[in-house]
N, C-alpha and C positions, 0 to 999 in steps of 0.2 A: 788799779782797780779798770783799768780799760781791759789787762788782758785776765783778768777774773768774768768781765762781762763775756766775753767771747767763750771764753768757756763754757760756761752759762750755757751761753746762745746756740752753742755747739751740741752740749747737752742734752734740753727742749728740742730742737730739731732733732735729733736722733731719734728720742722719744713719742715723737709727730709721724716722721717716719715708719717707725715698728709699729703704731696707730692704726697710719694708714695703709700697712702691712698687712692686717689683720683685718681691716675692716675688710677691705679688695678682696682677702683668701675668704670672709665669711658669703660675702655676697659671691664668690663665684662658686662655692660650697652650695648656697641655696638655689643659686642660677642650677646649677646643673640637677640639683633635688626635683627643682622644679617642672626642669625639661623629662627627667625619668618617668616622673608624675605624669606630665605627659602624655609620652611615649605610653606608658601603662592604658591610660583611657583611649588612644588609640588604636592601639594594640585590642583590646578589647572590645572598642564600639567593632574594630572591623573581625572578630571573630560572631562577633553575635551578629553584623551584618551580612558577614556567612552561614551563618543557622538559618536564618529567616530565609536566606537566601535559597537553601537546601531543600528547609522547609516548604518553599512556593513550588522548585521545581518539582517536588515530589507530589507534591497536593497536583499540580498541574497534570504531572503526568499521570497520576490516580484518573484525573477528570478525563484524559485524550481516551487513559482504555477504557472507562467506563462509557464514553461517550464513542467509540468503533462497535463496541459490545452490544449498544442497545444499536446500531449500526444495525448488525447482523444479524442480531433478533427481530428489526424488524424485515429483513429482508428476506429470514427466510419464513418468516410471517407471509411475507404477499408471494413468495414462492407455492403454498401452498392451492392446490386442486386445480392448477396454472396447466393446458393444455400445451404439451410439443407435440412436433410432429418430427422426426429424425431422417431426412431425406436422401437414400443413396448407398452407397457400397457399406450395408451395414457389417458381413460378414466378412468383412476384411477391414474395418475402421477398429483401430482401438479408441480413437475420439470418442464413435458410440457409443463402446462396451464402456467405458470409465462413465459417459451423463448418462446409461441408463441403471447402471452399480449409485451412484449416488444421488441422482435425481428420483430417484423410486426413494429412496431414502427423507428425502423433504415432502413427500406428497404433490408431488407430480406425474399430472396423468400423461402418458407417451403414446405414441402410436406413432409406427416403424415404418417406411415405405419405401418400397423398390422395386426391382424384381423381382422374382420368384426366388431366381438365381442369387440374388444377392440381401437374401432372408437367408435365416435359420431359424427352425424351430424354438418358439418361444412364448411361455403366455402373454405375452404385451397383446397390445391390437395392432394387426400390419393391415397394411392396406396398397394396394396397384396401381392406383390411380389417385394424382394430385387434387382433384374433382371432388371424388370422391370426402377428402377432410377439410378442403379449405374454410370453410363453414364452421366448423369446430376446434378448431385451435387455433391457442393467441400467441404463437413463435414458431416458425418454421426456421429447422437448424438445414444446412445442404452439406453434405459430404463433398469429398472432390474424390472422384473416380477413378478410383487405384490400378487402370489396366496395367500395372506392371507387377500385382499381388495375379493375376489369370491365367492356369494352365493356357486357355483355347481364347479363342477370338469372343465374347460374350456380344456382341454387340456388331450390325454393319457396320457402323460408323458413331462415333459421339453425338453424329448428329444427330439417327436415330434415338439414342439416348434422351438427348436433350428435348427433342419435341417429347416427350411424354416427361420426363421431369426436372425442366430448367426451371428453377424460379422466379417470376418474369411479374413486370409489373399487372400488362397483362389478365396474367392470375389473378393477380390479388386484388386488383380494380381497387376501391377506396377503404377495404379491410384495414380496422387496427390491426396492424398483426408484425411485429419484431420478427426479423431476419437475421440471421445467422451462419457463420461457416467461421469455421478453424482455422484454413488457409493451409495452406496457400488457395484460391479460386483457381478456377476452372472456365476464365469469362465467359458468357455464352452457350455453355455445358450446363455447370452448376446453377450458376445465378447469373439471369445477363446487365448487362453494361448498367443498363436505365434503371433498375433494381439496384445496383449496387450505390449507388451515386444517391439514391431514395431517402429521405431523411428517417424511415423505416429498416434503414439496415446498419442492424450492430454491428458490422463485421471490424472492422477497426477497433472500437472501443474490447469488443471481446477479445484482440488479440491483446490488445495494451494487460487488463487486468489478467490474462493467462499468465505473463513475465510477477504478474505480481505475485498472484497467486503459487505460482512457481517457489515465488524468491521467500516467502510466506513459511513454507514448505521446508524449504530445506536452512532453514534461520531452525523453524520448531525443529525438523531432526537433530542438526548440530552444535546445539546452547548445551547443551551437555559433555558437549567432544573436547576436547582436549588437546594442542598437542605434545 
């Protein structure tokens, strides 16, 4: 009787163990399936998030482009009918000739100012004295005196040139005129020290913007170029 009971207990114990094993196995499978579903949800949420992020980035990029385009158009509109005097060695200046070409297209009124041997024949207005034009301009852009480009001495001294063509605070007085120079500046020859430190002088800003313009042009020209 005792032996029979022991065998029965052992048999029931085995059955119980198998049931527990099956239950553990089922729970494990359910757990794995649940985790798999969670992973799929997380992956889908991440994809949706990346897609939304990409859309937002594209939208922000487009908005930035449109904002820059509007600013550009506004800037070009502001240039219409502005009056600029380009002062100095016009004949030998690449800056002068580039500005003449471009500013004319933007509707800017240009006057060239300098001694006769610094000018060339042109359809543009010319003057040989700053006092002649000072009340009729919004902007003055001085140029560097490029003595190295002249075969003969053009002035007794640069001081003689400065007496007639240097941009000074005394010359401008309280007039609301922007002063420019492409650099490098011959101080007290092209523009005097006082004027360079005046708030109307935008020489440093002009140079900074020149770097950005060059970068933009190079990017535009090279955008379809691949090594």
